[in-house]
C-alpha positions as CSV (number, residue, x, y, z in Angstrom):
1,M,-7.4,9.5,39.0
2,E,-7.2,11.8,36.0
3,N,-9.7,11.7,33.3
4,H,-8.9,10.6,29.7
5,N,-8.6,14.3,28.5
6,S,-6.8,15.6,31.5
7,S,-3.8,16.8,29.4
8,F,-6.1,18.8,27.3
9,S,-8.7,20.1,29.8
10,N,-7.2,23.5,30.1
11,L,-4.1,25.5,29.0
12,K,-2.4,25.0,32.3
13,S,-2.8,21.2,32.1
14,Y,-1.5,21.2,28.5
15,L,1.6,23.2,29.5
16,R,2.2,20.8,32.3
17,A,1.8,17.9,29.9
18,L,4.3,19.5,27.5
19,S,6.9,20.0,30.2
20,D,6.6,16.2,30.9
21,T,7.0,15.3,27.2
22,P,10.5,13.6,27.5
23,N,9.2,11.3,30.2
24,R,6.0,10.5,28.3
25,L,8.0,9.9,25.0
26,A,10.3,7.5,27.0
27,R,7.2,5.7,28.3
28,R,4.9,5.6,25.2
29,A,7.0,5.8,22.0
30,G,8.4,2.3,22.3
31,S,5.5,0.8,24.2
32,V,4.1,-2.3,22.3
33,S,0.8,-4.0,22.4
34,T,0.0,-7.7,22.1
35,S,-2.0,-9.7,19.6
36,F,-4.4,-10.6,22.3
37,E,-4.8,-6.9,23.4
38,E,-5.5,-5.8,19.8
39,T,-8.1,-8.4,19.2
40,S,-9.9,-8.0,22.4
41,R,-9.6,-4.9,24.8
42,V,-8.3,-2.4,22.3
43,R,-10.9,-3.6,19.7
44,A,-13.7,-3.2,22.1
45,R,-13.1,0.6,22.3
46,S,-14.9,0.9,19.1
47,G,-18.3,0.1,20.7
48,G,-19.9,-2.1,18.2
49,D,-18.2,-4.9,16.3
50,M,-17.6,-5.0,12.5
51,K,-19.8,-7.8,11.1
52,R,-17.8,-10.9,9.8
53,S,-19.6,-11.1,6.4
54,L,-16.7,-11.5,3.9
55,Q,-15.3,-14.7,2.4
56,W,-12.2,-15.6,0.3
57,Y,-13.9,-14.5,-3.0
58,D,-14.8,-11.2,-1.5
59,L,-11.1,-10.6,-0.6
60,V,-10.0,-11.6,-4.2
61,G,-12.5,-9.1,-5.5
62,F,-11.4,-6.3,-3.3
63,G,-7.7,-7.1,-4.2
64,V,-8.3,-7.2,-7.9
65,G,-10.6,-4.1,-7.7
66,G,-8.0,-2.3,-5.7
67,M,-5.0,-3.1,-7.9
68,V,-6.5,-3.2,-11.4
69,G,-7.2,0.4,-11.6
70,A,-6.4,3.0,-14.1
71,G,-2.7,3.0,-13.2
72,V,-1.9,0.2,-15.7
73,F,-3.2,2.2,-18.6
74,V,-0.6,4.7,-17.9
75,T,2.3,3.0,-16.2
76,S,2.7,0.4,-18.8
77,G,3.3,2.9,-21.6
78,R,5.9,4.9,-19.7
79,A,7.7,1.7,-18.4
80,S,7.9,0.4,-22.0
81,R,8.9,3.6,-23.8
82,L,11.4,5.0,-21.2
83,C,12.7,1.9,-19.3
84,A,12.2,-1.7,-20.6
85,G,10.9,-1.8,-24.1
86,P,9.0,-5.0,-24.9
87,A,10.6,-6.6,-21.9
88,V,8.1,-4.6,-19.8
89,V,6.3,-8.0,-19.6
90,L,9.1,-9.2,-17.3
91,S,9.0,-5.9,-15.4
92,Y,5.4,-6.7,-14.5
93,A,6.3,-10.2,-13.5
94,I,9.2,-9.0,-11.2
95,A,7.0,-6.3,-9.7
96,G,4.2,-9.0,-9.2
97,F,6.8,-11.3,-7.5
98,C,7.8,-8.5,-5.1
99,A,4.1,-7.8,-4.4
100,L,3.5,-11.4,-3.6
101,L,6.4,-11.6,-1.1
102,S,5.1,-8.5,0.6
103,A,1.6,-10.0,0.6
104,F,2.9,-13.1,2.4
105,C,4.2,-10.9,5.2
106,Y,0.9,-9.2,5.5
107,T,-1.0,-12.5,5.5
108,E,0.9,-13.9,8.4
109,F,0.0,-10.9,10.6
110,A,-3.7,-10.8,9.4
111,V,-4.2,-14.5,10.1
112,D,-2.6,-14.3,13.6
113,M,-4.3,-10.9,14.3
114,P,-7.5,-10.5,12.3
115,V,-8.1,-6.8,13.2
116,A,-8.8,-3.8,10.8
117,G,-5.6,-1.9,11.6
118,G,-3.4,-3.5,8.8
119,A,0.2,-2.3,9.0
120,F,-0.4,0.0,11.9
121,S,-1.4,-2.9,14.2
122,Y,1.4,-5.1,12.9
123,I,4.1,-2.5,13.6
124,R,2.5,-1.5,16.9
125,I,2.9,-5.0,18.4
126,T,6.4,-5.3,17.2
127,F,8.3,-1.9,17.0
128,G,6.0,0.2,19.3
129,E,3.5,3.0,19.2
130,F,5.7,5.8,17.6
131,L,6.9,3.8,14.6
132,A,3.3,2.5,14.1
133,F,1.8,6.0,14.3
134,L,4.5,7.4,11.9
135,T,3.7,4.6,9.2
136,G,-0.1,4.9,9.8
137,A,0.0,8.6,9.4
138,N,1.9,8.4,6.1
139,L,-0.6,5.7,4.9
140,I,-3.6,7.9,5.6
141,I,-2.0,10.9,3.9
142,D,-1.1,8.7,0.9
143,Y,-4.7,7.3,0.7
144,V,-6.4,10.7,0.9
145,L,-4.2,12.4,-1.6
146,S,-4.0,9.6,-4.1
147,N,-7.8,9.0,-3.7
148,A,-8.3,12.7,-4.6
149,A,-6.0,12.5,-7.6
150,V,-7.8,9.2,-8.9
151,A,-11.2,10.8,-8.4
152,R,-10.2,13.7,-10.5
153,S,-8.8,11.3,-13.2
154,F,-12.2,9.7,-13.3
155,T,-13.5,12.8,-15.0
156,G,-11.0,12.6,-17.7
157,Y,-11.6,9.1,-18.4
158,L,-15.3,9.6,-18.5
159,C,-14.9,12.3,-21.2
160,T,-12.9,9.8,-23.3
161,A,-15.6,7.2,-22.8
162,L,-18.2,9.8,-23.9
163,G,-16.0,11.0,-26.8
164,I,-16.0,14.6,-25.7
165,E,-13.4,17.2,-24.7
166,S,-12.7,17.8,-21.1
167,K,-15.7,20.1,-20.5
168,L,-16.8,18.7,-17.1
169,K,-14.3,20.8,-15.2
170,I,-15.0,24.4,-14.4
171,T,-12.1,26.8,-14.8
172,V,-11.9,29.8,-12.3
173,S,-9.6,32.3,-13.6
174,G,-9.1,34.0,-10.0
175,L,-7.5,31.0,-8.7
176,P,-3.7,30.1,-9.1
177,K,-2.8,27.6,-11.7
178,G,-3.1,24.0,-10.4
179,F,-5.9,24.9,-8.2
180,N,-8.2,26.7,-10.7
181,E,-10.1,23.8,-12.2
182,I,-13.2,22.9,-10.1
183,D,-14.1,19.3,-10.5
184,V,-17.7,18.6,-9.3
185,V,-17.9,15.1,-10.8
186,A,-14.9,13.9,-8.7
187,V,-16.6,15.3,-5.6
188,L,-19.9,13.5,-6.3
189,V,-18.1,10.3,-7.1
190,V,-16.2,10.5,-3.7
191,L,-19.3,11.4,-1.7
192,A,-21.5,8.6,-3.3
193,L,-18.7,6.0,-2.5
194,T,-18.5,7.4,1.1
195,V,-22.2,6.9,1.6
196,I,-21.9,3.3,0.2
197,I,-19.0,2.3,2.4
198,C,-20.8,3.9,5.6
199,Y,-23.9,1.8,4.8
200,S,-22.5,-1.7,4.7
201,T,-19.3,-3.6,4.0
202,R,-21.3,-6.4,2.4
203,E,-23.1,-4.1,-0.1
204,S,-19.7,-2.5,-0.7
205,S,-18.3,-5.9,-1.6
206,M,-21.3,-6.6,-3.9
207,L,-20.8,-3.3,-5.7
208,N,-17.0,-3.9,-6.0
209,M,-17.8,-7.4,-7.4
210,V,-20.0,-5.9,-10.1
211,L,-17.7,-3.0,-11.1
212,T,-14.7,-5.3,-11.0
213,A,-16.4,-7.9,-13.3
214,L,-17.3,-5.1,-15.8
215,H,-13.7,-3.8,-15.6
216,L,-12.4,-7.2,-16.3
217,V,-14.5,-7.6,-19.3
218,F,-12.8,-4.5,-20.8
219,I,-9.4,-5.7,-19.9
220,V,-10.0,-9.0,-21.6
221,F,-11.3,-7.1,-24.6
222,V,-8.0,-5.1,-24.7
223,I,-5.9,-8.2,-24.4
224,V,-7.8,-10.0,-27.3
225,I,-7.7,-6.9,-29.6
226,G,-3.9,-6.6,-28.9
227,F,-3.2,-10.3,-29.6
228,T,-5.5,-10.5,-32.7
229,R,-4.6,-7.1,-34.2
230,G,-0.9,-6.9,-33.1
231,E,2.2,-8.3,-34.7
232,T,4.8,-10.4,-33.0
233,K,7.7,-8.6,-34.7
234,N,7.0,-5.6,-32.5
235,F,8.6,-7.6,-29.7
236,T,12.0,-7.4,-31.4
237,K,11.9,-4.3,-33.8
238,A,11.9,-0.7,-33.0
239,G,9.8,1.8,-35.2
240,D,12.9,3.9,-35.7
241,Q,16.0,2.2,-37.1
242,N,18.2,4.7,-35.0
243,H,16.7,3.3,-31.8
244,A,17.9,0.0,-30.1
245,S,16.0,-3.0,-31.2
246,G,15.5,-6.4,-29.6
247,F,13.4,-7.7,-26.6
248,F,15.8,-6.0,-24.2
249,P,16.6,-2.6,-25.9
250,F,17.5,-1.1,-22.5
251,G,19.3,-4.2,-21.0
252,A,18.7,-5.9,-17.8
253,S,18.8,-2.6,-15.8
254,G,15.9,-1.3,-17.9
255,V,13.8,-4.3,-16.9
256,F,14.3,-3.6,-13.2
257,N,13.8,0.2,-13.6
258,G,10.6,-0.6,-15.4
259,A,9.5,-3.0,-12.5
260,A,10.0,0.0,-10.1
261,M,7.8,2.2,-12.2
262,V,5.0,-0.3,-12.8
263,Y,5.0,-1.3,-9.1
264,L,2.6,1.5,-8.5
265,S,-0.1,-0.6,-10.3
266,Y,0.1,-3.3,-7.6
267,I,-0.4,-0.9,-4.6
268,G,-3.8,-1.7,-3.3
269,Y,-3.6,-5.2,-2.0
270,D,-2.6,-3.9,1.5
271,A,-6.1,-2.5,1.8
272,V,-7.3,-6.1,1.8
273,S,-5.5,-6.9,5.1
274,T,-7.7,-4.1,6.7
275,M,-10.8,-6.3,6.0
276,A,-9.4,-9.0,8.3
277,E,-11.8,-8.0,11.2
278,E,-14.8,-8.7,8.8
279,V,-13.7,-12.0,7.4
280,R,-15.6,-15.1,8.5
281,N,-12.8,-17.5,8.5
282,P,-9.5,-15.5,8.6
283,V,-7.3,-18.8,8.6
284,K,-8.5,-20.0,5.3
285,D,-10.0,-16.8,3.6
286,I,-7.2,-14.3,4.1
287,P,-4.2,-16.3,2.4
288,A,-6.4,-17.3,-0.4
289,G,-7.9,-13.7,-0.8
290,V,-4.6,-11.7,-0.6
291,S,-2.3,-14.0,-2.5
292,G,-4.8,-15.1,-5.0
293,S,-5.6,-11.5,-5.9
294,V,-1.9,-10.6,-6.3
295,I,-1.3,-13.7,-8.6
296,L,-4.4,-13.1,-10.8
297,V,-3.6,-9.4,-11.3
298,T,0.1,-10.4,-12.2
299,V,-1.1,-12.6,-14.9
300,L,-3.6,-9.9,-16.2
301,Y,-0.9,-7.2,-16.2
302,C,1.6,-9.5,-18.1
303,L,-1.0,-10.2,-20.7
304,M,-1.9,-6.6,-21.0
305,A,1.8,-5.7,-21.4
306,A,2.3,-8.3,-24.2
307,S,-0.9,-7.0,-25.8
308,M,0.5,-3.5,-25.9
309,S,3.9,-4.6,-27.1
310,M,2.3,-6.3,-30.0
311,L,0.2,-3.3,-31.1
312,L,3.1,-0.9,-31.6
313,P,6.9,-0.9,-31.5
314,Y,8.1,0.3,-28.0
315,D,9.4,3.6,-29.4
316,M,6.1,4.5,-30.9
317,I,4.0,4.0,-27.8
318,D,2.3,7.0,-26.3
319,P,3.6,7.1,-22.7
320,D,0.3,8.8,-21.4
321,A,-2.2,6.7,-23.3
322,P,-0.5,3.5,-24.5
323,F,-3.7,1.6,-25.3
324,S,-6.0,4.2,-26.6
325,G,-3.2,6.0,-28.5
326,A,-2.6,2.8,-30.5
327,F,-6.0,3.2,-32.1
328,M,-6.5,7.0,-32.3
329,G,-4.8,7.2,-35.8
330,S,-6.4,4.0,-37.1
331,D,-9.3,4.4,-39.4
332,G,-12.3,2.4,-38.1
333,W,-10.6,1.7,-34.8
334,R,-11.0,5.0,-33.0
335,W,-14.1,3.6,-31.2
336,V,-11.7,1.3,-29.3
337,S,-10.4,4.3,-27.5
338,N,-13.8,5.1,-26.2
339,V,-14.2,1.5,-25.0
340,I,-10.8,1.8,-23.2
341,G,-12.0,4.9,-21.5
342,V,-15.1,3.2,-20.1
343,G,-12.9,0.3,-18.9
344,A,-10.5,2.7,-17.1
345,A,-13.4,4.6,-15.6
346,F,-14.7,1.3,-14.0
347,G,-11.2,0.6,-12.9
348,I,-10.9,4.0,-11.1
349,L,-14.2,3.3,-9.3
350,T,-13.2,-0.1,-8.0
351,S,-9.8,1.1,-6.8
352,L,-11.3,4.2,-5.2
353,L,-13.8,2.1,-3.4
354,V,-11.3,-0.4,-1.9
355,A,-8.9,2.4,-1.0
356,M,-11.6,4.4,0.8
357,L,-12.6,1.2,2.7
358,G,-9.0,0.7,3.6
359,Q,-8.3,4.3,4.8
360,A,-11.3,4.3,7.0
361,R,-10.2,1.2,8.7
362,Y,-6.8,2.4,9.4
363,M,-8.1,5.6,10.8
364,C,-10.5,3.5,12.9
365,V,-7.8,1.4,14.6
366,I,-5.4,4.4,15.1
367,G,-8.3,6.0,16.9
368,R,-8.5,2.9,19.0
369,S,-5.0,3.4,20.2
370,S,-5.8,7.0,21.4
371,V,-3.0,8.7,19.3
372,V,-5.9,10.4,17.5
373,P,-9.2,11.2,19.0
374,A,-11.2,8.2,20.0
375,W,-14.2,9.5,18.1
376,F,-12.6,8.0,14.9
377,A,-12.8,4.5,16.4
378,K,-16.5,4.4,16.8
379,V,-18.3,1.5,14.9
380,H,-21.9,2.2,14.2
381,P,-24.1,-0.4,15.9
382,K,-26.5,-0.7,12.9
383,T,-24.3,-0.7,10.0
384,S,-21.4,-2.3,11.6
385,T,-18.9,0.2,9.8
386,P,-16.5,2.8,11.0
387,V,-18.9,5.7,10.1
388,N,-17.1,8.5,11.7
389,A,-13.7,7.6,10.1
390,S,-15.3,6.9,6.7
391,A,-17.3,10.1,6.6
392,F,-14.4,12.4,7.9
393,L,-11.9,11.0,5.4
394,G,-14.4,11.0,2.6
395,I,-15.1,14.7,3.1
396,C,-11.3,15.5,3.2
397,T,-10.8,13.6,0.0
398,A,-13.8,15.3,-1.7
399,A,-12.6,18.7,-0.5
400,I,-9.1,18.3,-1.9
401,A,-10.4,16.6,-5.1
402,L,-12.7,19.7,-5.7
403,F,-10.0,22.1,-6.7
404,T,-6.4,20.6,-6.6
405,D,-4.7,19.1,-9.4
406,L,-3.0,16.1,-7.9
407,Q,-1.9,14.1,-10.9
408,I,1.8,14.6,-9.9
409,L,1.0,13.1,-6.5
410,L,0.2,9.7,-8.2
411,N,4.1,9.4,-8.6
412,L,4.8,10.5,-5.1
413,V,2.4,8.3,-3.3
414,S,4.4,5.1,-3.8
415,I,7.3,6.0,-1.5
416,G,5.0,6.0,1.7
417,T,3.5,2.7,0.7
418,L,6.9,1.1,-0.1
419,F,8.1,2.3,3.3
420,V,5.2,0.7,5.0
421,F,5.9,-2.6,3.0
422,Y,9.5,-2.4,4.1
423,M,8.5,-2.0,7.8
424,V,6.0,-4.9,7.7
425,A,8.8,-7.2,6.2
426,N,11.0,-6.2,9.1
427,A,8.2,-6.6,11.6
428,V,7.4,-10.2,10.5
429,I,11.0,-11.2,11.0
430,Y,11.1,-9.5,14.3
431,K,8.0,-11.1,15.5
432,R,9.2,-14.7,14.6
433,Y,12.6,-14.3,16.3
434,V,12.0,-12.1,19.4
435,S,9.7,-12.8,22.3
436,V,9.3,-9.7,24.6
437,G,11.0,-10.4,28.0
438,V,12.2,-13.8,27.1
439,T,14.7,-13.4,24.1
440,N,17.4,-10.9,23.4
441,P,16.1,-8.7,20.5
442,W,19.5,-7.3,19.6
443,P,20.7,-10.2,17.3
444,T,17.7,-9.8,15.4
445,L,17.8,-5.9,15.3
446,S,21.4,-6.2,14.3
447,F,20.5,-8.5,11.5
448,L,17.8,-6.2,10.2
449,F,20.0,-3.1,10.4
450,C,23.0,-4.9,8.5
451,F,20.7,-6.4,5.8
452,S,19.0,-3.1,5.2
453,L,22.4,-1.3,5.1
454,T,23.7,-3.7,2.6
455,S,20.5,-3.4,0.4
456,I,20.9,0.4,0.5
457,L,24.5,0.2,-0.6
458,F,23.5,-2.2,-3.5
459,T,20.7,0.3,-4.6
460,L,23.1,3.3,-4.5
461,L,25.7,1.4,-6.6
462,W,23.1,0.3,-9.1
463,Q,21.7,3.8,-9.4
464,F,24.9,5.9,-9.5
465,A,27.9,3.8,-10.0
466,P,29.2,4.2,-13.7
467,P,28.6,0.9,-15.9
468,G,31.6,-1.4,-16.2
469,K,33.4,-4.1,-14.6
470,P,34.2,-2.4,-11.3
471,K,30.4,-1.8,-10.8
472,A,29.6,-5.5,-11.5
473,L,32.1,-6.6,-8.9
474,M,30.9,-4.2,-6.3
475,L,27.3,-5.3,-6.8
476,G,28.4,-8.9,-6.6
477,A,30.3,-8.2,-3.4
478,C,27.2,-6.5,-1.9
479,T,25.0,-9.5,-2.9
480,A,27.5,-12.0,-1.3
481,I,27.6,-10.1,1.8
482,A,23.9,-9.9,2.0
483,I,23.5,-13.6,1.6
484,A,26.3,-14.3,4.1
485,V,24.6,-12.1,6.7
486,L,21.3,-13.8,6.1
487,Q,22.8,-17.3,6.3
488,L,24.6,-16.4,9.5
489,F,21.5,-15.1,11.1
490,N,19.6,-18.1,10.0
491,Y,21.9,-20.6,11.6
492,M,22.7,-18.7,14.8
493,V,19.4,-17.2,15.8
494,P,16.6,-19.7,16.5
495,Q,13.0,-18.7,16.0
496,A,11.3,-17.7,19.2
497,R,7.7,-18.7,17.9
498,K,6.1,-20.2,15.0
499,P,2.7,-19.2,13.6
500,E,-0.2,-21.4,14.9
501,F,-2.1,-21.3,11.6
502,W,-0.3,-19.8,8.7
503,G,3.1,-18.4,8.3
504,V,5.6,-17.0,5.7
505,P,7.4,-20.0,4.2
506,L,11.2,-20.1,4.0
507,M,11.7,-17.8,6.9
508,P,13.7,-15.6,7.0
509,W,14.4,-15.6,3.2
510,I,11.2,-14.5,1.8
511,P,10.8,-11.4,4.0
512,S,14.5,-10.6,3.7
513,I,14.1,-10.7,-0.2
514,S,11.1,-8.4,0.3
515,I,13.2,-6.0,2.4
516,F,15.7,-5.9,-0.4
517,L,13.2,-5.4,-3.2
518,N,11.4,-2.6,-1.4
519,I,14.6,-0.8,-0.8
520,F,15.6,-1.4,-4.4
521,L,12.3,0.1,-5.7
522,L,12.6,3.0,-3.3
523,G,15.9,3.9,-4.8
524,S,14.2,4.2,-8.2
525,L,11.9,7.1,-7.0
526,D,12.7,10.7,-7.8
527,R,13.8,13.5,-5.4
528,P,10.4,15.1,-5.1
529,S,9.0,11.8,-3.7
530,Y,11.6,12.0,-0.9
531,V,10.9,15.7,-0.2
532,R,7.1,14.9,0.1
533,F,7.8,11.8,2.5
534,G,10.1,14.0,4.6
535,F,7.7,16.8,4.8
536,F,4.7,14.6,5.9
537,S,6.8,12.5,8.1
538,G,7.9,15.7,9.9
539,L,4.3,16.8,10.3
540,A,3.4,13.3,11.8
541,V,6.3,13.6,14.2
542,L,5.1,17.1,15.5
543,L,1.6,15.8,15.8
544,Y,2.8,12.8,17.8
545,V,5.0,15.0,20.1
546,F,2.3,17.8,20.7
547,Y,-0.8,15.7,20.9
548,S,-0.6,12.0,20.4
549,V,1.9,11.0,23.1
550,H,-0.1,13.0,25.6
551,A,-3.5,11.5,24.7
552,S,-1.9,8.1,24.7
553,F,-0.3,8.7,28.2
554,D,-3.7,9.8,29.5
555,A,-5.4,6.6,28.2
556,E,-2.7,4.6,29.9
557,E,-3.2,6.4,33.2
558,D,-6.9,5.9,33.3
559,G,-6.7,2.3,32.4
560,S,-7.8,2.5,28.7
561,L,-4.4,1.6,27.5
562,S,-1.3,0.2,29.4
563,Q,2.0,-1.4,28.8
564,K,0.9,-4.5,30.5
565,S,4.4,-5.8,31.0
566,I,3.2,-8.9,32.9
567,E,0.7,-9.8,30.1
568,L,3.6,-9.2,27.5
569,V,5.8,-11.7,29.2
570,K,3.0,-14.2,29.9
571,E,2.0,-14.0,26.1
572,S,5.6,-14.5,25.1
573,I,6.1,-17.5,27.4
574,E,2.9,-19.1,26.1
575,N,4.0,-18.5,22.5
576,Q,7.4,-20.0,23.3
577,D,5.8,-23.1,24.9
578,H,3.5,-23.6,21.9
579,T,6.5,-23.4,19.6
580,L,8.4,-26.1,21.6
581,K,5.2,-28.3,21.4
582,V,5.0,-27.9,17.6
């Protein structure tokens, strides 16, 4: 029998493996795991277990801490000034609704399969190893790059809090622009948080609770100041008479474009699902933690948007500093800008902490699947945390944050995450309607393809068709077709299984609406976002073809992984029997 590293033992072995790539791709790329395997045999590859020490309020804290970062202090101003005007309040409500629908999809998987892999594991048990790796790789890249950018922005907010100019970054003239500002503070912050998350998840949760509580105090302060010092007339009047007035100065399209822009502020709740393996009672705690955090954050965001709109007319809001900018020119109120800087700094720490916890758990479970070295899957027996993955990604994040100006990547990160949300919504429908080896998957796959295609067509018309009656008629036709396809699928294709504990309500309507909204929001992103996504996806495909598929094939050959066709059919039949009994 070949050993686990047989394909990489020497150059001859590797060349032989490369020559067998088509066969290995055919065997491994579409291979799916099962919920039982993910929670038992695959999970055991980490050695020690992650300690179940978290409860629902810990998950709410992680969710709020992950979402209520510094993003809202910037995205709200841009969305109001450029897209929605005072109706940015509705933009946040729409984005929150979209996030909640995606959260429902995540929750069904996390309750049924409480492992640390999040979206990677969910897609692996439905669409197979290759798509799981592609989504997981994009998530890891997004996490590392966005965490580096957020860490660097901490330095700027710290300067605002201290009331000093940005003197904490060291400029090196010999380096090219964009790479010539050395940020030691960002590196120290990342390394300190890395040590904390390596030490204990329980202590990480306690630190997150403290930082989140302090951040919420500052948010409430901003809301109160806005409602007491602001004026309601700013909801309907522009500062410049030449600009459009009213609550909807940019119309309904502006509200939805604003929703696409502010959705970045909600990204972070998906990291909560990676905590599932460390939750005491997943059935009760995960739904309350994930959904509760999204709802709470939506309320806070809407109140903050209303507060901002009352402080200044929408056309006078500073897109880059909407809250602090409202007080910079006011005598006696400049101190509020410093307070906002403190609040934003706390928000950065909480969002960074949660994101770093999430990225390490994604990498840990990807390591369990053998598509990356199994070294990343190891869980330390004393700390019960994925130390190797945490340390490696922490060092990578710190190295990038040291010299690279990644502010622009904050606008590019959302495409990878929206793609993953889209995949999870598809996966939850597929899992409900398809039992491997028992039901025919093509009706479900055909529905998902047709519905996505209709959603893409609607999005393209919304973005590029000239305004007028023809556009409205075509949008209406797309909507009617989408609803008809959904109704036809709902009546003609029965569910193959129903969740034992908690499931997405109104199946398949809610995940279908989530699919549409994620495609719609993807259509609002700019061209560089798609260039980045294509570039990193291409790198992920090359890594899979030249390394991952061979490592995975070796693991299957030596018994560490297998397709286990008989177990797949057995589990499907058991699930079907359970559904019939229910």
